[in-house]
All heavy atoms as an XYZ file, in Angstrom:
849
protein
N       5.052     19.463     -5.708
C       4.717     18.611     -4.588
C       5.736     17.471     -4.531
O       6.523     17.291     -5.431
C       3.303     18.097     -4.735
C       2.252     19.194     -4.775
S       0.648     18.600     -4.314
C       0.488     19.305     -2.711
N       5.675     16.688     -3.465
C       6.712     15.696     -3.266
C       6.137     14.412     -2.683
O       4.945     14.313     -2.383
C       7.773     16.247     -2.329
O       7.224     16.378     -1.028
N       7.031     13.450     -2.502
C       6.659     12.175     -1.900
C       6.123     12.370     -0.487
O       5.132     11.747     -0.099
C       7.878     11.247     -1.899
C       7.675      9.843     -1.366
C       6.616      9.101     -2.157
C       8.986      9.077     -1.412
N       6.732     13.240      0.266
C       6.264     13.508      1.632
C       4.862     14.101      1.632
O       4.018     13.734      2.459
C       7.225     14.441      2.362
C       8.583     13.793      2.625
O       8.632     12.549      2.711
O       9.582     14.529      2.714
N       4.599     15.015      0.702
C       3.272     15.627      0.611
C       2.224     14.603      0.191
O       1.097     14.620      0.702
C       3.296     16.802     -0.362
C       4.104     17.969      0.168
C       4.362     19.032     -0.873
O       4.729     18.674     -2.017
O       4.203     20.223     -0.538
N       2.574     13.694     -0.718
C       1.658     12.628     -1.110
C       1.340     11.742      0.086
O       0.174     11.400      0.321
C       2.253     11.789     -2.250
C       1.465     10.535     -2.625
C       0.056     10.878     -3.080
C       2.209      9.747     -3.694
N       2.336     11.374      0.855
C       2.128     10.529      2.025
C       1.184     11.194      3.018
O       0.256     10.556      3.529
C       3.480     10.204      2.700
O       4.326      9.552      1.743
C       3.292      9.310      3.903
N       1.373     12.464      3.257
C       0.496     13.211      4.172
C      -0.929     13.259      3.624
O      -1.905     13.036      4.350
C       1.043     14.631      4.424
C       0.017     15.509      5.121
C       2.330     14.567      5.222
N      -1.077     13.538      2.314
C      -2.409     13.610      1.700
C      -3.129     12.265      1.763
O      -4.341     12.208      2.009
C      -2.313     14.099      0.258
C      -1.989     15.581      0.172
O      -2.003     16.274      1.218
O      -1.724     16.060     -0.958
N      -2.411     11.164      1.527
C      -3.028      9.831      1.603
C      -3.464      9.537      3.035
O      -4.577      9.044      3.269
C      -2.061      8.738      1.086
C      -2.580      7.348      1.398
C      -1.832      8.892     -0.408
N      -2.619      9.837      3.994
C      -2.967      9.609      5.399
C      -4.161     10.457      5.822
O      -5.055      9.981      6.534
C      -1.764      9.885      6.293
C      -0.663      8.854      6.154
C       0.638      9.231      6.851
O       0.738     10.371      7.381
O       1.552      8.405      6.837
N      -4.216     11.705      5.371
C      -5.354     12.580      5.688
C      -6.643     12.050      5.066
O      -7.696     12.031      5.721
C      -5.098     14.007      5.211
C      -4.048     14.735      6.035
O      -3.688     14.236      7.132
O      -3.566     15.787      5.568
N      -6.577     11.652      3.799
C      -7.764     11.120      3.114
C      -8.246      9.838      3.795
O      -9.446      9.622      3.952
C      -7.455     10.861      1.647
N      -7.306      8.998      4.213
C      -7.653      7.749      4.898
C      -8.397      8.043      6.197
O      -9.423      7.431      6.484
C      -6.384      6.947      5.176
C      -6.649      5.592      5.788
C      -6.867      4.483      4.982
C      -6.674      5.419      7.173
C      -7.114      3.235      5.537
C      -6.920      4.185      7.728
C      -7.133      3.094      6.906
O      -7.387      1.872      7.455
N      -7.895      8.977      6.981
C      -8.551      9.287      8.250
C      -9.899      9.976      8.037
O     -10.820      9.798      8.836
C      -7.648     10.132      9.142
O      -7.409     11.388      8.570
N     -10.035     10.739      6.947
C     -11.301     11.412      6.653
C     -12.395     10.431      6.227
O     -13.576     10.695      6.443
C     -11.117     12.454      5.553
C     -10.330     13.670      6.013
O     -10.142     13.834      7.241
O      -9.876     14.445      5.146
N     -12.001      9.297      5.617
C     -12.997      8.347      5.127
C     -13.766      7.666      6.251
O     -14.963      7.447      6.137
C     -12.338      7.276      4.251
C     -11.912      7.728      2.867
C     -11.161      6.616      2.161
C     -13.102      8.170      2.040
N     -13.095      7.308      7.318
C     -13.773      6.594      8.396
C     -14.133      5.178      7.961
O     -13.602      4.642      6.987
N     -15.075      4.567      8.678
C     -15.454      3.184      8.387
C     -16.617      3.077      7.417
O     -16.784      2.055      6.752
C     -15.818      2.457      9.683
C     -14.602      2.225     10.564
O     -13.481      2.191     10.025
O     -14.777      2.103     11.781
N     -17.451      4.093      7.344
C     -18.614      4.052      6.460
C     -18.608      5.270      5.550
O     -18.114      6.332      5.909
C     -19.903      4.024      7.278
C     -20.083      2.728      8.036
C     -21.472      2.610      8.637
O     -22.400      3.271      8.129
O     -21.610      1.860      9.602
N     -19.180      5.067      4.378
C     -19.228      6.124      3.377
C     -20.613      6.139      2.750
O     -21.096      5.103      2.284
C     -18.165      5.856      2.307
C     -18.028      6.846      1.173
C     -17.546      8.194      1.713
C     -17.041      6.332      0.147
N     -21.255      7.264      2.764
C     -22.557      7.409      2.129
C     -22.342      8.000      0.749
O     -21.683      9.024      0.602
C     -23.461      8.337      2.958
O     -23.573      7.802      4.270
C     -24.821      8.465      2.331
N     -22.893      7.322     -0.250
C     -22.693      7.750     -1.634
C     -24.049      7.915     -2.301
O     -24.901      7.024     -2.218
C     -21.857      6.700     -2.411
C     -21.696      7.103     -3.860
C     -20.517      6.488     -1.748
N     -24.254      9.050     -2.957
C     -25.464      9.254     -3.742
C     -25.299      8.527     -5.067
O     -24.260      8.652     -5.732
C     -25.697     10.741     -4.005
C     -26.003     11.510     -2.723
O     -26.615     10.915     -1.807
O     -25.629     12.686     -2.640
N     -26.304      7.765     -5.452
C     -26.254      7.007     -6.701
C     -27.127      7.667     -7.752
O     -28.282      8.009     -7.481
C     -26.744      5.566     -6.476
C     -25.987      4.740     -5.443
C     -26.658      3.381     -5.279
C     -24.540      4.583     -5.842
N     -26.576      7.820     -8.941
C     -27.406      8.287    -10.047
C     -28.185      7.086    -10.592
O     -28.001      5.948    -10.162
C     -26.567      8.969    -11.125
C     -25.539      8.048    -11.760
O     -25.512      6.846    -11.462
O     -24.743      8.549    -12.574
N     -29.047      7.345    -11.532
C     -29.936      6.291    -12.060
C     -29.146      5.154    -12.698
O     -29.435      3.976    -12.479
C     -30.888      6.925    -13.066
C     -31.927      6.012    -13.575
C     -32.884      6.741    -14.473
N     -33.832      5.791    -15.023
C     -34.842      6.124    -15.748
N     -35.074      7.393    -16.016
N     -35.650      5.211    -16.223
N     -28.140      5.488    -13.487
C     -27.344      4.474    -14.171
C     -26.584      3.601    -13.174
O     -26.560      2.372    -13.288
C     -26.364      5.140    -15.135
C     -25.496      4.177    -15.896
C     -24.506      4.880    -16.815
O     -24.314      6.106    -16.690
O     -23.911      4.179    -17.637
N     -25.967      4.217    -12.193
C     -25.214      3.469    -11.188
C     -26.135      2.584    -10.368
O     -25.817      1.429    -10.076
C     -24.444      4.434    -10.264
O     -23.626      5.282    -11.061
C     -23.583      3.681     -9.276
N     -27.303      3.093     -9.998
C     -28.280      2.303     -9.242
C     -28.718      1.091    -10.057
O     -28.799     -0.023     -9.535
C     -29.490      3.166     -8.883
C     -30.506      2.448     -8.017
C     -31.706      3.340     -7.703
N     -31.329      4.588     -7.077
C     -31.104      4.751     -5.769
N     -31.222      3.710     -4.973
N     -30.765      5.910     -5.273
N     -28.955      1.287    -11.357
C     -29.372      0.185    -12.224
C     -28.268     -0.869    -12.336
O     -28.523     -2.077    -12.256
C     -29.745      0.722    -13.614
C     -30.294     -0.362    -14.510
O     -31.165     -1.119    -14.110
N     -29.774     -0.430    -15.724
N     -27.028     -0.413    -12.531
C     -25.910     -1.349    -12.658
C     -25.670     -2.109    -11.360
O     -25.403     -3.316    -11.374
C     -24.648     -0.606    -13.093
C     -24.740     -0.086    -14.513
C     -23.628      0.874    -14.892
O     -22.849      1.281    -13.998
O     -23.546      1.235    -16.072
N     -25.779     -1.429    -10.233
C     -25.611     -2.088     -8.947
C     -26.725     -3.106     -8.707
O     -26.477     -4.203     -8.199
C     -25.562     -1.056     -7.816
C     -25.311     -1.587     -6.408
C     -23.999     -2.384     -6.351
C     -25.289     -0.436     -5.412
N     -27.938     -2.764     -9.092
C     -29.060     -3.698     -8.954
C     -28.840     -4.936     -9.817
O     -29.110     -6.065     -9.381
C     -30.366     -3.003     -9.332
N     -28.341     -4.743    -11.041
C     -28.071     -5.873    -11.927
C     -26.991     -6.774    -11.340
O     -27.126     -8.006    -11.323
C     -27.647     -5.370    -13.308
C     -27.252     -6.462    -14.276
S     -28.591     -7.603    -14.651
C     -29.549     -6.609    -15.779
N     -25.912     -6.181    -10.852
C     -24.839     -6.971    -10.238
C     -25.337     -7.701     -8.995
O     -24.985     -8.864     -8.762
C     -23.654     -6.075     -9.887
C     -22.838     -5.549    -11.063
C     -21.845     -4.492    -10.582
C     -22.111     -6.679    -11.766
N     -26.144     -7.031     -8.201
C     -26.676     -7.637     -6.991
C     -27.561     -8.826     -7.322
O     -27.482     -9.874     -6.678
C     -27.458     -6.599     -6.195
O     -27.962     -7.159     -5.008
N     -28.403     -8.674     -8.339
C     -29.294     -9.773     -8.738
C     -28.500    -10.930     -9.341
O     -28.738    -12.092     -9.035
C     -30.327     -9.265     -9.737
N     -27.510    -10.601    -10.188
C     -26.748    -11.642    -10.881
C     -25.773    -12.354     -9.948
O     -25.650    -13.583     -9.995
C     -25.991    -11.033    -12.053
N     -25.086    -11.592     -9.130
C     -24.066    -12.181     -8.266
C     -24.615    -12.538     -6.890
O     -23.951    -13.246     -6.127
C     -22.880    -11.217     -8.122
C     -22.180    -10.829     -9.419
C     -21.094     -9.803     -9.143
C     -21.606    -12.055    -10.112
N     -25.793    -12.034     -6.613
C     -26.409    -12.299     -5.330
C     -25.553    -11.777     -4.191
O     -24.369    -12.036     -4.133
N     -26.134    -11.000     -3.374
C     -25.341    -10.624     -2.230
C     -25.452     -9.191     -1.803
O     -26.314     -8.442     -2.236
N     -24.518     -8.887     -0.988
C     -24.441     -7.622     -0.289
C     -23.968     -6.514     -1.223
O     -22.917     -6.626     -1.854
C     -23.465     -7.821      0.876
C     -23.235     -6.590      1.704
O     -24.066     -5.667      1.647
O     -22.220     -6.560      2.415
N     -24.736     -5.433     -1.299
C     -24.350     -4.306     -2.146
C     -23.055     -3.666     -1.659
O     -22.244     -3.202     -2.447
C     -25.464     -3.256     -2.208
C     -26.673     -3.663     -3.020
C     -27.614     -4.592     -2.263
O     -27.514     -4.681     -1.017
O     -28.447     -5.238     -2.920
N     -22.846     -3.640     -0.367
C     -21.608     -3.091      0.177
C     -20.390     -3.857     -0.316
O     -19.359     -3.268     -0.657
N     -20.514     -5.180     -0.363
C     -19.414     -6.001     -0.859
C     -19.171     -5.738     -2.346
O     -18.023     -5.686     -2.794
C     -19.707     -7.495     -0.636
C     -18.640     -8.426     -1.162
C     -17.268     -8.233     -0.516
O     -17.180     -7.699      0.606
O     -16.273     -8.613     -1.154
N     -20.240     -5.545     -3.120
C     -20.091     -5.235     -4.539
C     -19.368     -3.902     -4.735
O     -18.512     -3.778     -5.609
C     -21.453     -5.209     -5.236
C     -22.149     -6.555     -5.350
C     -23.563     -6.367     -5.882
C     -21.354     -7.500     -6.230
N     -19.681     -2.908     -3.917
C     -19.018     -1.609     -4.018
C     -17.548     -1.743     -3.628
O     -16.668     -1.183     -4.290
C     -19.743     -0.549     -3.147
C     -18.939      0.731     -3.070
C     -21.143     -0.288     -3.704
N     -17.249     -2.507     -2.585
C     -15.847     -2.732     -2.197
C     -15.078     -3.406     -3.335
O     -13.948     -3.011     -3.652
C     -15.771     -3.574     -0.918
C     -16.093     -2.793      0.338
C     -15.833     -3.598      1.598
N     -16.777     -4.701      1.780
C     -17.999     -4.583      2.282
N     -18.434     -3.390      2.657
N     -18.778     -5.622      2.427
N     -15.682     -4.397     -3.964
C     -15.033     -5.081     -5.086
C     -14.844     -4.132     -6.262
O     -13.835     -4.202     -6.978
C     -15.847     -6.298     -5.496
C     -15.770     -7.415     -4.458
C     -16.750     -8.525     -4.673
N     -16.593     -9.184     -5.960
C     -17.407    -10.117     -6.412
N     -18.431    -10.520     -5.669
N     -17.223    -10.665     -7.585
N     -15.807     -3.229     -6.468
C     -15.698     -2.262     -7.563
C     -14.528     -1.311     -7.322
O     -13.789     -0.973     -8.258
C     -16.999     -1.484     -7.719
N     -14.347     -0.872     -6.089
C     -13.222      0.017     -5.768
C     -11.912     -0.717     -6.015
O     -10.974     -0.167     -6.603
C     -13.315      0.535     -4.314
C     -12.031      1.236     -3.897
C     -14.503      1.472     -4.163
N     -11.830     -1.979     -5.595
C     -10.619     -2.771     -5.829
C     -10.341     -2.923     -7.326
O      -9.192     -2.802     -7.762
C     -10.725     -4.156     -5.189
C     -10.752     -4.146     -3.700
N      -9.805     -3.500     -2.929
C     -11.624     -4.701     -2.818
C     -10.095     -3.657     -1.648
N     -11.195     -4.377     -1.557
N     -11.397     -3.179     -8.103
C     -11.233     -3.351     -9.549
C     -10.770     -2.051    -10.201
O      -9.881     -2.057    -11.069
C     -12.538     -3.829    -10.182
N     -11.350     -0.929     -9.814
C     -10.933      0.364    -10.365
C      -9.501      0.680     -9.978
O      -8.703      1.131    -10.806
C     -11.862      1.480     -9.879
C     -11.476      2.895    -10.305
C     -11.476      3.027    -11.825
C     -12.415      3.909     -9.673
N      -9.144      0.417     -8.742
C      -7.781      0.673     -8.277
C      -6.779     -0.156     -9.066
O      -5.778      0.354     -9.570
C      -7.687      0.342     -6.783
C      -6.374      0.715     -6.156
C      -6.095      2.020     -5.805
C      -5.405     -0.256     -5.914
C      -4.897      2.368     -5.221
C      -4.201      0.080     -5.337
C      -3.947      1.393     -4.991
O      -2.759      1.729     -4.426
N      -7.049     -1.455     -9.204
C      -6.145     -2.355     -9.934
C      -6.015     -1.916    -11.394
O      -4.926     -1.875    -11.950
C      -6.687     -3.784     -9.856
C      -5.817     -4.819    -10.490
C      -4.664     -5.196     -9.576
N      -3.438     -4.587    -10.063
C      -2.405     -4.273     -9.312
N      -2.423     -4.452     -8.036
N      -1.330     -3.734     -9.829
N      -7.131     -1.555    -12.003
C      -7.121     -1.100    -13.399
C      -6.313      0.184    -13.550
O      -5.544      0.345    -14.506
C      -8.553     -0.876    -13.874
O      -8.576     -0.258    -15.130
N      -6.468      1.106    -12.610
C      -5.755      2.377    -12.660
C      -4.250      2.165    -12.503
O      -3.452      2.807    -13.183
C      -6.278      3.322    -11.565
O      -7.691      3.456    -11.711
C      -5.656      4.688    -11.662
N      -3.868      1.240    -11.637
C      -2.444      0.920    -11.461
C      -1.904      0.234    -12.711
O      -0.843      0.597    -13.231
C      -2.225      0.034    -10.211
C      -0.800     -0.503    -10.159
C      -2.536      0.814     -8.943
N      -2.635     -0.779    -13.218
C      -2.167     -1.580    -14.351
C      -2.021     -0.775    -15.644
O      -1.121     -1.029    -16.436
C      -3.100     -2.764    -14.602
C      -3.003     -3.822    -13.518
O      -2.043     -3.782    -12.722
O      -3.910     -4.682    -13.457
N      -2.894      0.189    -15.857
C      -2.841      0.980    -17.092
C      -1.871      2.148    -17.009
O      -1.617      2.809    -18.012
C      -4.236      1.532    -17.457
O      -4.700      2.368    -16.397
C      -5.218      0.413    -17.730
N      -1.354      2.427    -15.833
C      -0.425      3.546    -15.665
C      -1.110      4.871    -15.389
O      -0.438      5.898    -15.258
N      -2.437      4.863    -15.304
C      -3.155      6.107    -15.026
C      -2.796      6.676    -13.656
O      -2.701      7.893    -13.486
C      -4.673      5.897    -15.101
C      -5.171      5.745    -16.525
O      -4.411      6.078    -17.454
O      -6.319      5.294    -16.706
N      -2.605      5.798    -12.681
C      -2.248      6.281    -11.348
C      -0.890      6.980    -11.377
O      -0.732      8.071    -10.827
C      -2.240      5.130    -10.336
C      -2.000      5.535     -8.882
C      -3.074      6.513     -8.398
C      -1.961      4.310     -7.995
N       0.088      6.357    -12.055
C       1.406      6.991    -12.176
C       1.298      8.341    -12.877
O       1.953      9.301    -12.489
C       2.375      6.101    -12.956
C       3.000      5.029    -12.080
O       2.969      5.161    -10.844
O       3.539      4.065    -12.645
N       0.480      8.412    -13.929
C       0.309      9.660    -14.667
C      -0.183     10.765    -13.744
O       0.376     11.870    -13.726
C      -0.665      9.448    -15.826
C      -0.989     10.693    -16.583
C      -0.086     11.222    -17.496
C      -2.185     11.352    -16.386
C      -0.376     12.392    -18.195
C      -2.492     12.514    -17.073
C      -1.587     13.031    -17.983
N      -1.215     10.473    -12.970
C      -1.782     11.490    -12.088
C      -0.852     11.819    -10.919
O      -0.753     12.981    -10.516
C      -3.156     11.054    -11.584
C      -4.197     11.075    -12.656
N      -4.762     12.241    -13.097
C      -4.748     10.082    -13.390
C      -5.632     11.970    -14.054
N      -5.638     10.662    -14.253
N      -0.171     10.804    -10.395
C       0.779     11.072     -9.316
C       1.948     11.914     -9.808
O       2.426     12.799     -9.107
C       1.302      9.756     -8.717
C       0.312      8.958     -7.890
C       0.931      7.634     -7.461
C      -0.153      9.749     -6.684
N       2.415     11.644    -11.022
C       3.538     12.413    -11.579
C       3.113     13.861    -11.786
O       3.871     14.784    -11.514
C       3.989     11.776    -12.895
C       5.181     12.427    -13.536
C       6.437     12.400    -12.735
N       7.053     11.091    -12.696
C       8.037     10.777    -11.863
N       8.521     11.670    -11.022
N       8.552      9.582    -11.867
N       1.871     14.062    -12.265
C       1.391     15.438    -12.475
C       1.215     16.189    -11.157
O       1.589     17.347    -11.051
C       0.044     15.427    -13.204
C       0.147     15.280    -14.679
C      -1.207     15.504    -15.336
O      -2.247     15.144    -14.802
N      -1.180     16.098    -16.503
N       0.639     15.527    -10.161
C       0.308     16.218     -8.925
C       1.424     16.259     -7.900
O       1.526     17.208     -7.131
N       2.263     15.208     -7.887
C       3.258     15.093     -6.819
C       4.681     14.857     -7.327
O       5.607     14.786     -6.535
C       2.890     13.947     -5.871
C       1.589     14.182     -5.146
C       0.394     13.670     -5.637
C       1.551     14.926     -3.980
C      -0.798     13.893     -4.980
C       0.369     15.153     -3.308
C      -0.811     14.632     -3.819
O      -1.993     14.860     -3.166
N       4.833     14.664     -8.614
C       6.135     14.395     -9.229
C       6.775     13.118     -8.668
O       7.978     13.059     -8.443
C       7.083     15.591     -9.090
C       8.257     15.497    -10.067
O       8.068     14.928    -11.154
O       9.351     15.966     -9.732
N       5.949     12.108     -8.420
C       6.417     10.787     -8.005
C       5.585      9.729     -8.725
O       4.560     10.031     -9.325
C       6.300     10.565     -6.475
C       7.176     11.522     -5.706
C       4.866     10.660     -6.002
N       6.032      8.479     -8.661
C       5.269      7.360     -9.207
C       4.750      6.503     -8.059
O       5.158      6.665     -6.904
C       6.134      6.480    -10.128
O       7.173      5.885     -9.349
C       6.716      7.286    -11.275
N       3.891      5.567     -8.394
C       3.345      4.663     -7.388
C       4.456      3.814     -6.779
O       4.474      3.573     -5.572
C       2.264      3.791     -8.023
C       1.552      2.878     -7.061
C       0.938      3.377     -5.916
C       1.474      1.513     -7.301
C       0.279      2.540     -5.034
C       0.813      0.675     -6.425
C       0.217      1.193     -5.297
O      -0.434      0.355     -4.428
N       5.400      3.360     -7.592
C       6.530      2.580     -7.079
C       7.353      3.391     -6.080
O       7.812      2.866     -5.068
C       7.437      2.098     -8.212
C       6.802      0.992     -9.029
O       5.884      0.312     -8.518
O       7.213      0.802    -10.194
N       7.551      4.667     -6.383
C       8.283      5.532     -5.458
C       7.517      5.674     -4.145
O       8.110      5.659     -3.065
C       8.536      6.898     -6.086
C       9.529      6.862     -7.227
C       9.640      8.180     -7.962
O       8.604      8.860     -8.150
O      10.767      8.538     -8.359
N       6.206      5.806     -4.246
C       5.379      5.907     -3.034
C       5.495      4.629     -2.202
O       5.671      4.685     -0.979
C       3.913      6.170     -3.407
C       2.977      6.067     -2.235
C       2.934      7.068     -1.269
C       2.154      4.958     -2.078
C       2.088      6.976     -0.178
C       1.311      4.862     -0.985
C       1.275      5.866     -0.041
O       0.440      5.762      1.038
N       5.406      3.472     -2.860
C       5.482      2.201     -2.140
C       6.834      2.011     -1.454
O       6.910      1.489     -0.343
C       5.218      1.028     -3.084
C       3.790      0.902     -3.606
C       3.697     -0.249     -4.589
C       2.796      0.716     -2.464
N       7.905      2.430     -2.127
C       9.242      2.244     -1.554
C       9.587      3.336     -0.540
O      10.495      3.169      0.268
C      10.300      2.227     -2.660
O      10.463      3.512     -3.215
N       8.881      4.465     -0.620
C       9.173      5.569      0.281
C      10.380      6.379     -0.140
O      10.882      7.189      0.623
N      10.851      6.142     -1.371
C      12.022      6.864     -1.890
C      11.785      7.215     -3.349
O      11.159      6.465     -4.086
C      13.265      5.975     -1.831
C      13.666      5.511     -0.465
S      15.008      4.311     -0.532
C      16.352      5.367     -1.030
N      12.302      8.349     -3.777
C      12.252      8.689     -5.196
C      13.345      7.907     -5.920
O      14.260      7.373     -5.302
C      12.474     10.195     -5.413
O      13.786     10.528     -4.995
C      11.436     11.030     -4.673
N      13.247      7.849     -7.256
C      14.266      7.148     -8.035
C      15.644      7.776     -7.830
O      16.642      7.074     -7.757
C      13.911      7.132     -9.523
C      12.764      6.212     -9.846
C      11.659      6.671    -10.540
C      12.780      4.881     -9.450
C      10.603      5.828    -10.828
C      11.731      4.034     -9.735
C      10.644      4.513    -10.429
O       9.598      3.678    -10.714
N      15.689      9.103     -7.731
C      16.971      9.777     -7.496
C      17.568      9.356     -6.155
O      18.774      9.147     -6.042
C      16.808     11.297     -7.535
C      16.612     11.817     -8.947
O      16.930     11.073     -9.899
O      16.140     12.955     -9.085
N      16.731      9.210     -5.139
C      17.225      8.760     -3.845
C      17.694      7.308     -3.902
O      18.687      6.938     -3.284
C      16.137      8.911     -2.779
C      15.809     10.346     -2.453
C      14.572     10.490     -1.579
O      13.722      9.578     -1.556
O      14.466     11.537     -0.923
N      16.976      6.478     -4.675
C      17.345      5.059     -4.802
C      18.688      4.882     -5.491
O      19.473      4.021     -5.121
C      16.271      4.292     -5.591
C      14.999      4.027     -4.844
S      13.888      3.069     -5.868
C      12.429      4.062     -5.820
N      18.935      5.702     -6.517
C      20.153      5.537     -7.315
C      21.304      6.387     -6.823
O      22.424      6.256     -7.317
C      19.879      5.901     -8.788
O      19.456      7.264     -8.861
C      18.820      4.996     -9.396
N      21.030      7.271     -5.891
C      22.086      8.143     -5.376
C      22.381      9.311     -6.284
O      23.385     10.003     -6.106
N      21.508      9.580     -7.244
C      21.744     10.668     -8.200
C      21.766     12.036     -7.527
O      22.453     12.941     -7.984
C      20.685     10.651     -9.291
N      21.033     12.187     -6.449
C      21.024     13.488     -5.767
C      22.010     13.529     -4.606
O      21.998     14.428     -3.798
C      19.615     13.827     -5.285
C      19.088     12.815     -4.294
O      19.720     11.797     -4.025
N      17.910     13.083     -3.768
N      22.910     12.561     -4.554
C      23.878     12.465     -3.474
C      25.079     13.384     -3.690
O      25.688     13.845     -2.748
C      24.350     11.013     -3.377
C      25.350     10.742     -2.313
C      25.702      9.254     -2.271
O      25.091      8.442     -2.932
N      26.708      8.930     -1.508
N      25.414     13.620     -4.930
C      26.599     14.399     -5.253
C      26.213     15.806     -5.664
O      25.188     16.021     -6.285
C      27.384     13.732     -6.386
C      27.783     12.324     -6.036
C      27.115     11.238     -6.594
C      28.806     12.086     -5.135
C      27.458      9.946     -6.262
C      29.157     10.793     -4.788
C      28.491      9.726     -5.360
O      28.833      8.455     -5.014
N      27.056     16.798     -5.386
C      26.735     18.173     -5.810
C      26.820     18.292     -7.329
O      27.507     17.515     -7.995
C      27.825     19.014     -5.131
C      28.915     18.068     -4.788
C      28.296     16.710     -4.642
N      26.127     19.265     -7.865
C      26.155     19.515     -9.306
C      27.552     19.963     -9.729
O      28.207     20.728     -9.015
C      25.135     20.601     -9.681
C      23.701     20.172     -9.473
C      23.285     19.084    -10.435
O      23.740     19.043    -11.571
N      22.435     18.183     -9.981
N      27.968     19.486    -10.889
C      29.283     19.899    -11.389
C      29.198     21.284    -12.009
O      28.199     21.649    -12.617
C      29.772     18.920    -12.453
C      30.083     17.566    -11.894
C      30.769     16.731    -12.911
N      29.992     16.652    -14.128
C      30.292     15.872    -15.153
N      31.344     15.103    -15.102
N      29.552     15.840    -16.226
N      30.244     22.012    -11.874
C      30.333     23.324    -12.485
C      31.143     23.144    -13.766
O      32.381     23.148    -13.747
C      31.012     24.299    -11.527
C      31.039     25.710    -12.066
O      30.572     25.933    -13.199
O      31.540     26.593    -11.349
N      30.448     22.911    -14.889
C      31.131     22.605    -16.146
C      31.986     23.759    -16.661
O      32.918     23.547    -17.420
C      30.125     22.185    -17.219
C      29.613     20.770    -16.984
O      30.316     20.006    -16.294
O      28.525     20.445    -17.486
N      31.658     24.973    -16.285
C      32.461     26.109    -16.755
C      33.847     26.103    -16.119
O      34.826     26.490    -16.735
C      31.756     27.423    -16.429
C      30.492     27.627    -17.237
C      29.803     28.926    -16.861
O      30.442     29.774    -16.209
O      28.630     29.070    -17.225
N      33.942     25.644    -14.885
C      35.220     25.671    -14.182
C      35.888     24.293    -14.172
O      36.969     24.138    -13.635
C      35.004     26.138    -12.752
C      34.416     27.537    -12.701
C      34.339     28.061    -11.306
N      35.678     28.172    -10.758
C      35.981     27.929     -9.503
N      35.072     27.587     -8.645
N      37.218     28.050     -9.077
N      35.282     23.335    -14.801
C      35.733     21.960    -14.716
C      37.173     21.760    -15.195
O      37.932     21.043    -14.593
C      34.784     21.075    -15.522
C      35.067     19.626    -15.429
C      33.971     18.852    -16.122
N      34.260     17.442    -16.069
C      33.611     16.540    -16.718
N      32.592     16.895    -17.483
N      33.917     15.275    -16.641
N      37.518     22.383    -16.317
C      38.835     22.151    -16.911
C      39.800     23.333    -16.720
O      40.834     23.388    -17.339
C      38.699     21.843    -18.407
C      37.945     20.550    -18.634
C      36.637     20.564    -19.098
C      38.535     19.326    -18.361
C      35.942     19.399    -19.310
C      37.857     18.143    -18.546
C      36.546     18.174    -19.028
O      35.877     17.007    -19.223
N      39.440     24.261    -15.877
C      40.328     25.393    -15.636
C      41.437     24.992    -14.652
O      41.211     24.241    -13.721
C      39.557     26.577    -15.072
C      38.650     27.210    -16.095
C      37.915     28.391    -15.488
O      38.016     28.641    -14.297
N      37.201     29.115    -16.324
N      42.605     25.516    -14.893
C      43.720     25.209    -14.003
C      44.187     26.478    -13.343
O      44.148     27.514    -13.765
C      44.860     24.607    -14.804
C      44.432     23.413    -15.548
S      45.455     22.070    -15.038
C      44.702     20.773    -15.940
């Protein structure tokens, strides 16, 4: 897979999500959400949004996102953000491969 395929998959997932998301909660998640709601007071939707942000930040900071992106798409998060692979940034794929067998032949 490639950077272009990742971009398409992210755009597709974004459009599939829409504005609202219904999530089934297991007992443990319901209990934890209730505790956070009681302690922090407030909207459960806002708590879930903050939880997604926290998970996303943690996944980026620990390198887990890069690990999964490298496995699935052969790119990193930085490459996705810049819209270019490292080879494209450095010009490594700009030149044709050398033919070492014929390199020193006259």
